[in-house]
C-alpha positions in Angstrom: 9.9 20.7 -13.5 8.2 17.9 -15.3 4.3 18.1 -15.9 3.0 17.3 -12.9 -0.9 15.9 -12.0 -1.6 15.5 -8.0 -2.2 12.0 -7.0 -3.0 10.3 -3.6 -0.9 7.9 -1.5 -2.0 5.4 0.6 0.8 4.9 3.6 0.2 1.7 5.6 2.2 1.6 8.7 2.3 -2.0 10.9 4.0 -4.3 13.3 3.6 -7.8 13.1 3.1 -10.6 15.1 5.3 -13.7 15.3 2.9 -15.6 13.2 4.2 -14.3 10.1 3.5 -17.6 8.2 2.2 -16.9 4.5 2.9 -13.0 5.0 5.4 -12.5 2.4 3.3 -14.4 -0.4 0.2 -12.6 0.4 1.9 -9.2 0.4 3.2 -10.3 -3.2 0.0 -11.3 -4.3 -1.8 -8.1 -3.2 0.8 -6.0 -5.1 0.1 -8.0 -8.2 -3.6 -7.4 -7.7 -3.4 -3.7 -6.9 -1.3 -3.4 -10.0 -4.4 -4.5 -11.9 -6.6 -2.2 -10.3 -7.6 0.9 -12.4 -6.1 4.0 -11.0 -3.0 2.6 -9.7 0.1 4.2 -9.9 3.1 2.4 -8.1 4.3 1.2 -4.7 7.1 1.3 -2.1 7.6 -0.8 0.7 10.3 -1.5 3.8 9.4 -4.1 5.9 11.4 -5.0 9.0 10.6 -3.9 12.7 8.2 -1.5 11.4 6.4 -2.2 8.0 5.6 0.7 5.9 4.1 0.3 2.3 3.0 3.3 0.5 0.8 2.7 -2.6 -0.1 5.7 -5.1 -3.2 6.1 -7.0 -4.9 8.6 -9.4 -7.8 9.3 -7.1 -10.1 8.7 -3.9 -12.5 6.5 -5.8 -9.3 4.2 -7.0 -8.4 3.7 -3.4 -12.1 2.9 -2.3 -12.3 0.4 -4.9 -8.9 -1.2 -3.9 -10.0 -1.5 -0.3 -13.2 -3.1 -1.6 -11.5 -6.0 -3.7 -12.5 -9.0 -2.6 -8.8 -10.6 -2.3 -8.1 -7.3 -0.4 -10.4 -7.7 2.1 -9.6 -11.3 2.7 -6.0 -10.0 3.1 -7.2 -7.4 5.5 -9.0 -9.8 7.6 -6.1 -12.2 7.9 -3.7 -9.6 8.6 -6.1 -8.3 11.8 -6.2 -11.9 12.8 -2.9 -13.2 12.5 -0.4 -10.9 11.1 -0.5 -7.5 12.5 -0.2 -6.5 16.3 -0.9 -2.7 15.2 -1.6 -0.9 11.8 -2.2 2.9 10.6 -3.5 3.9 7.2 -3.1 7.4 6.2 -4.3 8.9 2.7 -2.6 11.8 1.6 -2.8 13.9 -1.6 0.7 14.4 -3.4 0.7 18.1 -4.2 4.4 18.1 -5.3 7.3 15.9 -5.7 11.1 15.9 -6.2 13.6 13.3 -6.5 17.5 13.3 -6.2 19.5 10.4 -8.5 23.2 10.1 -8.7 24.2 9.2 -12.2 
């Protein structure tokens, strides 16, 4: 087993409205900005009928700082006002992980 240090996952699950103009551009911009935040570790996303985005962070403080990022606050406001019918955010501590990869 590789040397593992616990980290945090923010799981953002959502359903969208029909008004999605500008959504993809904003999602890409938020990913680019998140990558520049201290403590950012990565992201996985699937967007279709239900959108699921999981971002990975070193600490709860790093997550708090991302939530307070000015451009992220603007995107949150736009999402509530235009893009989302519903969303849910879960913050989890990842204690262990494993994977399978076909060669």
